[in-house]
C-alpha positions as CSV (number, residue, x, y, z in Angstrom):
1,M,240.9,190.1,4.1
2,S,242.1,193.7,3.6
3,D,239.9,196.0,1.5
4,T,242.6,195.7,-1.5
5,E,242.0,191.8,-1.6
6,Q,239.4,190.3,-3.9
7,E,237.7,187.1,-3.9
8,P,239.0,184.9,-6.9
9,A,236.7,185.5,-9.8
10,F,234.8,182.2,-9.8
11,R,232.6,181.0,-13.0
12,R,228.9,180.4,-12.2
13,L,228.6,176.7,-13.0
14,E,225.7,175.7,-14.8
15,P,223.9,172.3,-13.9
16,L,224.7,169.5,-16.4
17,P,221.7,167.8,-18.3
18,P,221.1,164.3,-17.4
19,L,223.2,161.7,-19.4
20,H,220.3,160.2,-21.3
21,K,219.3,163.7,-22.6
22,T,222.9,164.1,-23.9
23,V,222.9,160.7,-25.3
24,Q,219.3,161.5,-27.2
25,E,221.2,164.5,-28.9
26,E,224.0,162.2,-29.9
27,I,221.8,160.0,-31.5
28,R,219.8,162.6,-33.2
29,H,223.3,163.7,-34.7
30,Y,224.4,160.1,-35.6
31,I,221.1,159.8,-37.6
32,I,221.5,162.9,-39.4
33,K,225.1,162.3,-39.8
34,Q,224.9,158.9,-41.1
35,D,221.8,160.1,-43.2
36,L,219.8,157.5,-42.1
37,R,216.0,157.3,-43.6
38,P,212.9,156.2,-42.1
39,G,212.8,152.4,-42.0
40,D,216.8,152.0,-41.5
41,A,218.1,150.1,-38.4
42,L,219.9,151.9,-35.6
43,K,222.8,150.3,-34.3
44,P,222.5,148.1,-31.6
45,E,222.2,149.3,-27.8
46,A,225.5,147.7,-26.7
47,E,227.6,149.3,-30.1
48,L,226.0,152.7,-29.3
49,A,226.8,152.7,-25.6
50,R,230.6,151.8,-27.0
51,L,230.7,154.6,-29.5
52,F,229.1,157.3,-27.0
53,G,231.1,155.9,-24.1
54,V,228.2,155.6,-21.9
55,S,226.4,152.6,-20.1
56,R,223.9,150.5,-21.8
57,N,221.2,152.2,-19.4
58,S,221.7,155.6,-20.5
59,V,221.4,154.5,-24.3
60,R,218.0,152.5,-23.4
61,E,216.6,155.5,-21.5
62,A,217.5,158.0,-24.6
63,V,216.0,155.3,-27.2
64,K,212.7,155.1,-25.0
65,A,212.6,159.2,-25.1
66,L,213.1,159.4,-28.7
67,E,210.3,156.4,-29.3
68,S,208.0,158.7,-27.1
69,T,208.7,161.8,-29.4
70,G,208.2,159.5,-32.5
71,V,212.0,159.5,-33.9
72,L,212.5,156.0,-33.4
73,E,210.5,152.7,-32.9
74,T,211.2,149.6,-31.3
75,R,210.4,146.2,-33.3
76,R,210.0,143.3,-31.0
77,G,212.9,140.4,-32.0
78,S,214.2,142.7,-34.7
79,G,215.8,146.1,-33.4
80,V,215.2,149.7,-33.3
81,Y,214.6,151.8,-36.3
82,I,214.4,155.3,-37.6
83,K,210.6,156.1,-37.5
84,D,208.8,158.2,-40.4
85,F,208.3,161.8,-39.4
86,S,204.8,162.6,-37.8
87,F,203.1,165.6,-36.0
88,T,201.1,162.9,-34.0
89,P,203.3,162.8,-30.9
90,L,203.0,166.7,-30.8
91,L,199.3,166.5,-31.4
92,D,198.8,164.0,-28.5
93,N,200.4,166.7,-26.0
94,L,199.3,170.0,-27.7
95,P,195.5,169.8,-26.7
96,Y,196.5,169.4,-22.9
97,G,198.8,172.4,-22.9
98,L,196.1,174.6,-24.8
99,M,193.5,173.7,-22.2
100,Q,195.5,175.3,-19.3
101,G,194.3,178.6,-20.4
102,R,192.9,180.6,-23.2
103,R,195.9,182.3,-24.0
104,A,197.7,179.1,-25.4
105,L,194.6,178.8,-27.5
106,S,194.6,182.3,-28.7
107,E,198.0,182.2,-29.5
108,L,197.4,179.0,-31.8
109,V,194.5,180.5,-33.6
110,A,196.6,183.6,-34.3
111,L,199.6,181.3,-35.7
112,R,197.3,179.6,-38.0
113,K,195.6,182.7,-39.2
114,A,199.2,183.9,-40.0
115,L,200.1,180.9,-41.9
116,E,196.8,180.5,-43.9
117,A,196.8,184.5,-44.8
118,G,200.4,184.1,-45.6
119,M,200.3,181.1,-48.0
120,I,196.6,181.8,-49.7
121,A,198.4,184.1,-52.4
122,D,200.4,181.1,-53.3
123,A,197.6,178.7,-52.9
124,M,195.3,180.7,-55.1
125,H,198.3,180.6,-57.9
126,A,198.8,177.0,-57.8
127,I,195.0,175.9,-57.3
128,T,193.7,173.7,-60.2
129,P,190.4,173.5,-61.7
130,E,189.8,169.7,-60.4
131,R,190.6,171.4,-56.8
132,V,188.2,174.4,-57.0
133,A,185.5,171.6,-58.1
134,A,186.2,169.9,-54.9
135,L,186.0,173.0,-52.8
136,R,182.6,173.8,-54.4
137,V,181.3,170.3,-53.7
138,V,182.6,170.6,-49.9
139,L,181.2,174.3,-49.7
140,A,177.7,173.1,-51.1
141,D,177.5,170.0,-48.5
142,M,178.5,172.8,-45.8
143,G,175.5,174.9,-47.1
144,E,173.0,172.0,-46.7
145,R,174.1,171.3,-43.2
146,A,174.2,174.9,-42.4
147,G,170.5,175.3,-43.7
148,R,169.4,172.5,-41.1
149,G,171.5,173.9,-38.3
150,E,173.7,171.0,-38.3
151,N,177.5,170.8,-37.4
152,F,180.0,170.6,-40.5
153,A,183.2,170.2,-38.6
154,D,184.6,167.4,-40.9
155,Q,183.6,169.4,-44.0
156,D,185.4,172.4,-42.5
157,R,188.5,170.3,-42.1
158,E,188.4,169.3,-45.6
159,F,187.8,172.7,-47.1
160,H,190.7,174.2,-45.5
161,R,192.9,170.9,-46.7
162,L,191.7,171.4,-50.3
163,L,192.6,175.0,-50.0
164,F,196.2,174.4,-49.9
165,A,196.3,171.1,-51.1
166,D,197.8,172.2,-54.6
167,L,201.0,173.8,-52.8
168,G,202.4,170.3,-52.8
169,N,203.7,171.1,-49.4
170,E,202.9,168.0,-47.4
171,M,204.5,169.1,-44.0
172,L,202.4,172.3,-44.2
173,L,199.2,170.3,-44.7
174,Q,200.3,168.3,-41.8
175,L,200.9,171.2,-39.6
176,F,197.3,173.0,-40.6
177,D,195.8,169.9,-39.7
178,L,197.7,169.4,-36.5
179,F,196.3,172.8,-35.6
180,W,193.0,172.2,-36.8
181,Q,192.6,169.0,-34.5
182,A,194.1,170.5,-31.6
183,Y,191.9,173.6,-31.6
184,H,188.5,171.3,-32.0
185,R,189.7,169.4,-29.3
186,A,190.7,172.0,-26.9
187,A,188.2,174.9,-27.8
188,P,185.1,175.7,-25.9
189,P,181.7,174.5,-27.1
190,V,180.2,177.1,-29.8
191,H,177.2,179.1,-28.3
192,G,175.1,181.3,-30.6
193,R,177.2,181.1,-33.9
194,D,174.9,181.0,-36.8
195,P,176.2,178.1,-39.0
196,R,174.9,179.9,-41.9
197,R,177.1,182.7,-41.2
198,I,180.2,180.4,-40.9
199,H,179.3,179.0,-44.2
200,A,179.2,182.3,-45.9
201,L,182.7,183.3,-44.6
202,H,183.8,180.0,-46.5
203,A,182.1,180.9,-49.6
204,A,183.8,184.3,-49.4
205,I,187.2,182.6,-49.3
206,V,186.5,180.6,-52.5
207,K,185.0,183.7,-54.4
208,A,188.1,185.7,-53.6
209,V,190.6,182.9,-54.4
210,L,188.9,182.7,-57.9
211,S,188.9,186.5,-58.3
212,G,192.6,186.4,-58.6
213,D,192.9,189.4,-56.1
214,A,195.7,188.3,-53.4
215,E,194.7,190.9,-51.0
216,R,190.9,190.1,-51.4
217,A,192.0,186.7,-50.5
218,R,194.0,187.5,-47.6
219,D,191.2,189.7,-46.2
220,A,188.9,186.8,-46.5
221,V,190.9,184.4,-44.6
222,R,191.3,187.1,-41.7
223,Q,187.6,187.6,-41.9
224,H,187.0,183.7,-41.3
225,Y,189.0,184.0,-38.1
226,V,187.2,187.0,-36.4
227,G,184.6,184.7,-35.0
228,I,187.2,182.1,-34.0
229,E,189.3,184.8,-32.2
230,E,186.4,186.1,-30.2
231,R,185.3,182.6,-29.3
232,V,189.0,182.3,-27.5
233,S,189.3,185.7,-26.8
234,D,189.1,185.7,-22.8
235,D,191.6,184.3,-20.3
236,R,189.1,181.9,-18.5
237,P,190.4,178.4,-18.3
238,V,188.7,176.4,-21.2
239,D,187.4,173.8,-18.9
240,Q,185.4,176.5,-17.0
241,E,183.5,177.4,-19.9
């Protein structure tokens, strides 16, 4: 080949995804296009195979994968149905991912702090007297347990739910609770943190919310996360703690 000749300009080909993954995407698009709702039946396997022009095995694999992610559910003797949205499949796998190292856990904490600090002003304006009363009850319970040196993880979980409940954003509440559960499953044991200090930080959030000062409320939320961030700040695997 002479110096003036050039090789043909071939295009680099990317490997195609497995067929069943493509079918998964098509089923998702089909659900959206047909405006199917939780509880609606999906077309039978054979009909989906005909619609997509693929084998029934490819449809079957795709359906199984979508079941594992909570999109579909199979009812024995009845068929395949659209499943109501849930963060449960993500929760089942998220703690495992977080336990691979502190960086992922630290990023989760940073994300939750940013969301809570970002939403606290809206929550402050939306909160009702009834919700404030419920927060005070939970806070008092936390204080009593802290005084006895007891753990109050359940009360902490309820505190954060109540704080944002009046926003009426169910997905936000589910997401916050998902973060809470994943963190408490994967985080290292607490050593040396005074429960009375943790209670005081929660009390400061309530006081700031009731003050009507949005910046003060945001700062109170950020202060609440300082100790948590310190707890997950190094890079050692969690299981070596």
